[in-house]
Every structure is written in structure tokens, then in C-alpha cells.
N, C-alpha and C positions, 0 to 999 in steps of 0.2 A: 454555242461552242462549249460553254461551261456545262450545260446539260449533257452533252455527248460525252464529255470527259467523265462526268459523274456516272453515267450509265455504263460506260466501259469499265470503270473501276468496280462497279457493283457486279458486273458480269464476271470479271476476273476473280473477285472474292467468292462468288458462287461456284465457279469452276474449281477453285482451290479447295473449297469446303467439300465439294462432292468427292474430289480425289482423296482427301483426308478421311472422309467417311468410308470410302471403299477400302482404304488401307487398314483402317481400324477393324472393319468387318472381316477382311481376310486374315488379319492377325488373330482375331478371336477364333476364327474357324481353324486356323493352324494350331492354336493352343488346344482347342477341343479335340482335334485329330490326335495330337500328341498324347493327351490324356486317355483317349480311347485305345491307342496303341499300347500304352503302359498297362492299362487295365487288362487288355487281351493277353499281353505277354506274361502278366502275373498269373493268369488263369491257365496257361499252357501246361499240359501234363508233363511230368518229368521224362517220360519215354521219348516224347518228341524232341526235347532238349538234347538228349543223348544222341539221337539220330542226326540232328543238325550238327552237333559237334563232330561226329564221325565224318559227315559229308564235308565239313569245312577242313578237317585234317587231310582228307583225301585230296581236296582241291589244292591245298597248300603243297602237298607232296608232288602233285602233278606239275605245279608251277615251278618248283625247285628243280625237278627233272628236266623241264623244258629249258630253264636257264642254263643248267649244266650242259645240255646238248648244244645250245647256242654257243657257249664258251668253247666247247670242243671244236665245233665247226669253224668258229672264228680263228682259233689257233691253227687249225689245219690249213687255212688259207694262207 
């Protein structure tokens, strides 16, 4: 009985250790990905930044127009 209890605890500790190891590995991978993204964004040419800003502004304008149309349609009801 004591032996079974000991083995069960040992197994639980092993499982917890494996989970923690996986979490550490995924956290390290996440940090590495963030670093890569930062490095890539720093290397982006200025022209692409301007294009992205213009696209974002256009999207924002479209969203604002849609909101206004929804408000008008709601008021009409």
C-alpha cells in the first residue's frame, strides 16, 4: 500500500514536471518570436510603413461611415 502511494506521488510529480517544462519551452519560443517580429519590424522600409498607415486610415474611415449609417438606420426605425 505504501509503495503504491509512493509510486503514484512520483508519477504525479513527473507529470507536473513535464507540464512545467512544456510551459517553459513555449514561453521561450514566444519570446523568440517576439524578438524576431521586433527585428523584422525594425528592418521594414519606410515606404511600406506609409502604405500601411494609409490602409489603416482608410479602414478607420470605412468603419466610421458604417457606424453612421447604422445610427441613421436605427433612428429611422
